[in-house]
C-alpha positions in Angstrom: 43.4 -25.1 11.5 40.9 -24.1 14.1 37.3 -23.8 13.0 36.2 -20.2 12.3 33.5 -20.8 14.9 36.1 -21.0 17.7 37.9 -17.8 16.7 35.6 -15.8 19.0 37.2 -12.4 18.5 34.8 -12.2 15.6 31.7 -12.2 17.9 33.4 -9.7 20.3 34.3 -7.4 17.4 30.8 -7.6 15.8 29.1 -6.9 19.1 31.4 -3.9 19.7 30.9 -2.3 16.2 27.1 -2.7 16.3 26.7 -1.4 19.9 24.6 1.7 20.4 25.8 4.6 22.5 24.5 8.1 23.2 27.1 9.5 20.8 26.8 6.8 18.0 23.0 7.2 17.7 23.4 11.0 17.2 26.3 10.9 14.7 25.6 8.1 12.3 23.5 10.1 9.9 21.5 7.1 8.6 18.4 8.0 6.6 15.8 5.5 5.4 15.4 5.3 1.6 11.6 4.7 1.4 11.7 4.3 -2.4 13.9 1.3 -1.9 12.0 -0.3 1.0 12.0 -4.1 0.7 8.9 -6.0 -0.2 7.8 -8.0 2.9 7.0 -11.3 1.2 9.2 -13.8 -0.7 7.3 -14.8 -3.9 8.1 -17.8 -6.1 6.0 -16.9 -9.2 6.4 -20.2 -11.0 6.2 -22.7 -8.1 3.1 -24.9 -7.7 0.8 -23.7 -4.9 -1.3 -25.6 -2.4 -4.0 -23.6 -0.6 -4.2 -24.4 3.1 -7.5 -24.6 5.1 -8.9 -21.3 6.0 -11.2 -22.5 8.8 -8.5 -22.4 11.4 -10.3 -23.1 14.7 -7.5 -21.6 16.8 -6.9 -23.0 20.2 -8.9 -21.8 23.2 -6.4 -23.3 25.7 -5.5 -20.6 28.3 -2.4 -19.0 27.1 -0.4 -19.4 30.3 -1.2 -23.1 30.2 0.1 -23.3 26.7 3.3 -21.7 28.0 3.8 -24.3 30.7 5.3 -27.8 30.6 3.4 -30.0 28.3 4.0 -33.8 28.5 3.0 -33.9 24.8 2.0 -37.2 23.4 4.4 -38.5 20.7 1.6 -40.3 18.9 -0.6 -37.3 18.3 -1.1 -37.3 14.5 -0.1 -34.2 12.5 -2.7 -33.5 9.9 -3.1 -30.6 7.5 -5.5 -28.7 9.8 -3.0 -28.8 12.7 -0.1 -28.0 10.4 -2.0 -24.9 9.1 -2.7 -23.7 12.6 1.0 -24.1 13.5 2.1 -22.2 10.4 -0.4 -19.4 10.9 0.4 -19.0 14.6 4.1 -18.8 13.7 4.1 -16.4 10.8 0.5 -15.8 9.5 -1.1 -12.5 8.8 -3.4 -11.3 11.6 -4.5 -7.8 10.5 -4.1 -5.2 7.9 -3.9 -1.4 8.5 -3.8 1.5 6.1 -1.2 4.2 7.0 -1.4 7.0 4.5 -1.4 5.5 1.0 0.1 2.2 2.1 -1.3 -1.0 3.7 0.7 -2.7 6.4 0.2 -6.4 7.1 0.9 -7.5 10.7 1.8 -11.0 11.6 1.2 -13.4 14.4 4.7 -12.8 16.0 6.5 -9.6 16.8 9.2 -8.3 14.5 11.7 -5.5 15.0 10.4 -2.6 13.0 7.6 -4.8 11.5 10.0 -5.7 8.8 9.5 -9.5 8.9 12.8 -10.8 7.6 12.1 -14.5 8.6 11.0 -17.0 6.0 9.5 -20.4 6.8 10.3 -23.6 4.9 8.5 -26.9 5.6 9.9 -30.4 5.1 6.9 -32.8 5.2 7.3 -36.5 5.5 4.7 -39.2 4.5 1.6 -39.6 6.5 0.3 -36.0 6.5 -3.1 -36.5 4.8 -3.6 -34.1 1.9 0.1 -33.1 1.6 2.6 -34.9 -0.6 6.1 -35.4 1.0 8.3 -32.6 -0.1 10.0 -29.3 0.7 7.7 -26.3 0.7 7.9 -22.5 1.3 5.1 -21.0 3.4 3.5 -17.9 2.0 1.7 -15.9 4.6 0.4 -13.5 2.0 -2.1 -16.0 0.7 -1.9 -18.8 3.2 -0.4 -21.3 0.7 2.5 -23.7 0.4 4.7 -23.4 -2.6 6.4 -26.7 -3.7 10.2 -26.5 -4.0 11.4 -30.1 -3.9 9.5 -33.4 -4.1 10.4 -36.2 -1.7 11.2 -36.7 2.0 13.9 -34.4 3.0 13.8 -35.0 6.8 16.9 -37.2 6.5 18.9 -34.5 4.9 18.0 -32.1 7.7 18.7 -34.7 10.4 22.2 -35.3 8.8 22.9 -31.6 8.8 21.9 -31.4 12.4 24.3 -34.2 13.4 21.8 -37.1 13.1 19.3 -36.0 15.7 16.5 -38.7 15.9 14.0 -36.1 16.9 14.4 -34.4 13.5 14.4 -37.5 11.4 11.4 -39.0 13.2 9.3 -35.9 13.2 6.4 -35.9 10.7 7.3 -32.3 9.8 10.3 -30.0 10.2 10.3 -26.2 9.8 13.4 -24.3 8.8 13.5 -20.6 9.7 15.7 -18.4 7.5 16.5 -14.7 7.4 16.6 -12.4 4.4 19.0 -10.0 5.9 18.3 -7.1 3.6 14.7 -6.8 4.8 15.8 -5.8 8.2 19.2 -4.2 7.3 17.3 -1.6 5.2 16.5 0.0 8.5 19.0 -1.4 11.0 22.1 -2.1 8.9 24.6 -4.5 10.4 23.0 -4.5 13.8 20.0 -6.3 12.2 21.9 -9.6 12.6 20.8 -9.6 16.2 17.3 -8.6 15.3 16.8 -11.5 12.9 17.5 -14.0 15.8 15.1 -12.0 18.0 12.4 -12.3 15.3 13.1 -16.1 15.0 12.7 -16.4 18.7 9.3 -14.6 18.9 8.1 -16.9 16.1 9.3 -19.9 18.0 7.5 -18.8 21.1 4.2 -18.8 19.2 5.1 -22.1 17.5 5.9 -23.9 20.7 2.8 -22.6 22.5 0.6 -23.8 19.7 2.4 -27.1 19.5 1.7 -27.5 23.2 -2.0 -26.8 22.6 -2.0 -29.4 19.8 -0.2 -31.9 22.1 2.7 -32.2 19.7 6.3 -32.9 20.7 8.7 -30.2 19.6 12.5 -29.7 19.3 14.5 -26.6 18.4 17.9 -27.0 16.8 20.4 -24.2 16.3 23.4 -26.3 15.4 23.6 -27.7 11.8 26.0 -27.8 8.9 25.2 -24.4 7.3 26.1 -25.1 3.7 24.0 -28.3 3.7 21.0 -26.5 4.9 21.6 -23.6 2.5 21.8 -26.0 -0.4 18.5 -27.7 0.6 16.4 -24.6 0.7 18.3 -23.0 -2.2 19.8 -19.9 -0.6 23.3 -18.5 -0.8 24.0 -18.2 3.0 24.8 -14.5 2.7 21.8 -12.7 1.3 19.5 -15.3 2.9 20.6 -17.8 5.5 19.0 -20.6 7.6 18.9 -19.7 11.3 17.2 -22.6 13.2 15.2 -25.8 12.8 12.0 -26.9 14.6 10.9 -30.5 14.6 7.1 -31.1 15.0 5.7 -34.3 16.4 7.4 -37.6 17.1 7.6 -41.3 16.3 7.0 -41.0 12.6 8.8 -43.4 10.3 12.3 -42.1 9.6 13.2 -40.9 6.1 14.2 -43.8 3.8 17.5 -43.5 2.0 19.3 -40.4 0.7 17.9 -38.3 -2.1 20.0 -36.6 -4.8 19.9 -32.9 -4.2 20.3 -30.9 -7.4 20.6 -27.1 -7.1 17.3 -25.3 -6.4 17.0 -22.7 -9.2 13.5 -21.3 -8.7 12.9 -17.6 -9.6 11.9 -15.2 -6.9 10.5 -11.7 -7.2 13.1 -9.0 -6.3 12.6 -7.3 -2.9 13.9 -3.8 -3.8 15.4 -1.9 -6.8 18.7 -2.3 -5.1 19.9 -4.5 -2.1 22.8 -3.6 0.1 25.0 -5.9 2.1 26.9 -5.1 5.3 30.4 -6.5 5.7 30.3 -6.6 9.5 27.1 -8.7 9.4 28.5 -11.1 6.8 31.7 -11.5 8.7 29.8 -12.4 11.9 27.6 -14.9 10.1 30.5 -16.6 8.3 32.5 -16.8 11.5 29.6 -18.6 13.3 29.1 -21.3 10.6 29.6 -25.0 11.4 31.5 -26.8 8.7 30.6 -30.5 9.2 28.6 -32.9 11.2 31.4 -33.6 13.6 31.6 -30.0 14.5 27.8 -29.9 15.0 27.9 -32.9 17.4 30.9 -31.4 19.3 29.2 -28.1 19.8 26.0 -29.7 21.0 27.9 -31.9 23.4 30.0 -29.1 24.8 26.9 -26.9 25.2 25.2 -29.6 27.4 21.8 -28.5 26.3 19.0 -28.6 28.9 15.2 -28.3 28.6 13.6 -25.0 29.6 12.5 -24.5 33.2 8.9 -25.2 34.3 6.7 -22.2 35.4 4.4 -22.5 38.3 0.7 -22.6 37.5 -0.8 -19.1 37.8 -3.9 -18.9 39.9 -6.5 -16.2 40.3 -5.8 -14.5 37.0 -8.2 -14.1 34.0 -6.4 -15.3 30.9 -7.4 -15.2 27.3 -7.2 -18.4 25.1 -4.0 -18.8 23.0 -5.7 -18.3 19.6 -7.3 -15.0 20.8 -4.1 -13.9 22.3 -2.1 -14.4 19.1 -4.7 -12.6 17.0 -4.9 -9.7 19.4 -1.2 -9.3 20.0 0.5 -6.2 18.8 3.3 -4.0 20.0 2.1 -1.3 22.5 2.9 2.1 21.3 2.1 4.0 24.5 1.8 3.0 28.2 -0.5 4.7 30.8 2.0 4.8 33.7 -0.4 2.7 35.7 0.3 -0.3 38.0 0.1 -4.0 37.1 -0.2 -6.4 40.0 2.6 -8.4 41.4 0.8 -11.6 40.4 0.7 -10.3 36.8 4.4 -9.4 36.6 5.3 -12.7 38.3 3.2 -14.6 35.7 4.9 -12.8 32.8 8.4 -13.5 34.3 7.6 -17.1 35.1 6.1 -17.9 31.7 8.8 -16.3 29.7 11.5 -18.6 31.1 10.8 -21.5 28.9 9.2 -24.9 28.5 10.4 -28.2 30.0 9.4 -30.7 27.3 11.1 -28.9 24.4 14.3 -30.6 23.2 17.0 -28.1 22.3 20.7 -28.3 21.4 21.9 -25.2 23.1 22.1 -24.3 26.8 20.1 -21.6 28.6 22.1 -18.4 28.2 19.8 -15.5 28.8 19.4 -13.9 32.3 16.5 -11.6 33.1 16.9 -8.2 34.8 14.0 -6.0 35.6 13.4 -2.3 36.3 10.1 -2.1 38.2 8.4 1.3 37.7 4.8 0.6 38.9 3.9 -2.8 40.2 1.4 -3.2 43.1 3.2 -5.2 45.8 6.8 -4.8 44.5 8.8 -1.7 45.4 10.3 0.3 42.5 13.9 -0.6 41.8 16.3 -2.7 39.7 16.1 -6.4 40.1 17.6 -9.7 39.0 15.1 -12.4 38.3 16.4 -15.9 39.3 14.8 -18.5 36.9 15.8 -21.4 39.2 14.0 -20.3 42.4 11.6 -17.8 40.6 12.2 -14.8 42.7 13.3 -11.2 42.2 16.6 -10.2 43.9 16.7 -6.5 44.6 19.9 -4.9 43.2 19.0 -1.3 44.1 15.9 0.4 45.3 14.4 3.6 43.9 12.5 5.3 41.1 14.4 4.5 37.9 11.8 5.5 35.4 14.2 8.1 33.9 17.0 5.5 33.7 14.6 3.0 32.0 13.6 5.5 29.4 17.2 6.6 28.7 18.5 3.0 28.4 16.0 2.1 25.6 17.3 4.9 23.4 15.4 7.6 25.3 12.0 6.2 24.2 9.1 7.1 26.5 8.0 3.5 26.4 10.7 2.5 28.9 9.8 5.2 31.4 6.0 4.8 31.1 5.7 1.0 31.3 5.0 -0.8 34.5 8.2 -2.9 34.2 11.1 -3.1 31.8 12.5 -6.6 31.2 16.2 -6.7 30.2 17.6 -10.0 28.8 21.4 -10.3 29.2 24.0 -13.0 28.8 27.5 -13.8 30.1 29.7 -13.1 27.1 32.6 -15.4 28.1 30.2 -18.3 29.0 28.3 -18.3 25.7 31.6 -18.1 23.7 33.2 -20.9 25.7 30.1 -23.1 25.4 29.5 -22.7 21.7 32.0 -20.4 20.1 30.6 -17.7 17.9 27.5 -19.9 17.5 26.8 -19.0 21.1 26.1 -15.4 20.0 23.4 -16.7 17.7 22.0 -18.9 20.5 21.8 -16.1 23.1 20.0 -13.7 20.7 17.6 -16.4 19.7 16.8 -17.3 23.3 16.3 -13.6 24.1 13.7 -13.5 21.3 12.1 -16.6 22.5 11.8 -15.2 26.1 10.5 -11.9 24.7 7.9 -13.7 22.5 6.7 -15.6 25.5 6.5 -12.4 27.5 4.4 -10.9 24.8 2.0 -13.8 24.9 1.8 -13.8 28.7 1.2 -10.0 28.8 -1.5 -9.9 26.1 -3.2 -13.0 27.6 -3.6 -10.9 30.7 -5.0 -8.0 28.6 -1.9 -6.0 29.3 0.6 -4.6 26.7 4.1 -5.3 25.7 6.7 -4.0 23.2 10.3 -5.0 22.3 13.0 -2.3 22.5 16.6 -1.8 21.6 19.1 -0.1 23.9 22.3 1.6 24.7 24.6 -1.4 25.2 27.3 -0.3 27.6 25.0 1.9 29.6 22.7 -1.0 30.2 25.5 -3.1 31.6 26.7 -0.3 33.7 23.3 0.3 35.2 22.9 -3.3 36.4 26.5 -3.7 37.5 28.3 -4.9 39.5 25.8 -7.8 39.2 25.8 -7.6 35.4 29.6 -7.2 35.0 30.9 -9.3 32.0 27.5 -9.6 30.4 26.0 -8.2 27.2 22.5 -6.9 26.8 20.4 -8.9 24.3 16.9 -7.4 24.1 14.4 -5.4 26.2 10.7 -5.8 26.6 8.4 -3.2 28.2 5.2 -4.5 29.8 2.4 -2.6 31.4 -1.0 -1.0 30.9 -1.7 0.3 27.4 -2.8 4.0 27.2 
């Protein structure tokens, strides 16, 4: 029997039934139940806690440099201070704001609707001073680690990932998981896409900070799902692991194989009532990998490659990475003013990826751009070639109205200086990785978007992620975009 992952009609069906159109947005009748809004933190009330250092000393490395190729040193030690900075920059709390009678806590990376469905688990090996080997949950609410399992679990993660040495020999490994209900409360079944976007924006911060710390990194999307679920103690449906990040290199590999009893730790309920969405669950089940052989086969067929190397930006004033991450938000209004061609080029170049990051999936996301107001670049619709780093004009003209319409008629698309649209060839991603390719494309789009956020805010410009009318977006960029699906949009420009 074929693997469910290769029955790719599942991904096509899910994408179709969760696509937005002018009609669907006006007829669905969905209303938010504010009394049932999910709590934004996962709490283990009875797990032992370790307080992390609060003197963070965030990196002053220019952000665009942190987004470039790194040549990271494999022998750079990973200590508790470095680990804390990595965790904070990935998912830590950066500010608190009161709206009405409620306080909202904003985090280091962008999240659709500020709902923060992604949880971070840490598998620490021996050699991190001040931290016992074990499996931990990172709590951004109080900057603490909660202990879940004692022992060195890097070997279990490496086996689930098809015995990738970069995982087993990393001093620490992060697992990002999604609690779907936290995002589905607002976005319902379509939130499956958004959870991968959110994972991608968090990875963008993590990889930039790892570059600043001179740590090797690796990102793994292919693993045996049920083994990873068992390790972190989740059911794979209410909460599910999405990706793995290996931090550092040349640590001693995990010795032996530990017995893994079920993890039965109590957590605080998120809502009075949680609701599941069958289309979301069907898509997730259809993209699961069942054994290590399937993991290795997917990774081999995908022919993963490192991210491309951006050119060094010159003549631009750039904030340090730590300051950029703390300042970053999501721009709520743009001023309809120009950015320079050098600024847009820097944002496009540095959102393409990073050469020294090992990954087990191919580059899938293409970048299209609607230029509204860029000094030195004529208004129009463009395709950005990541290989030779140039904008190819698809059609000239003022498309502010189109840009605003495509992102669900939000003024942000019309008022920004440029609207970045990430898209992927549907047939190619399914042929390369099966249904798992749908996960990979959404994750990569989030990673590109997160890097665009960092680049824009480091230039003291603004950025915000946007959703869209699916088929209308493809039609606007066609015939060049024929056969592709839209993944995510990011508006960049001058904040009002």
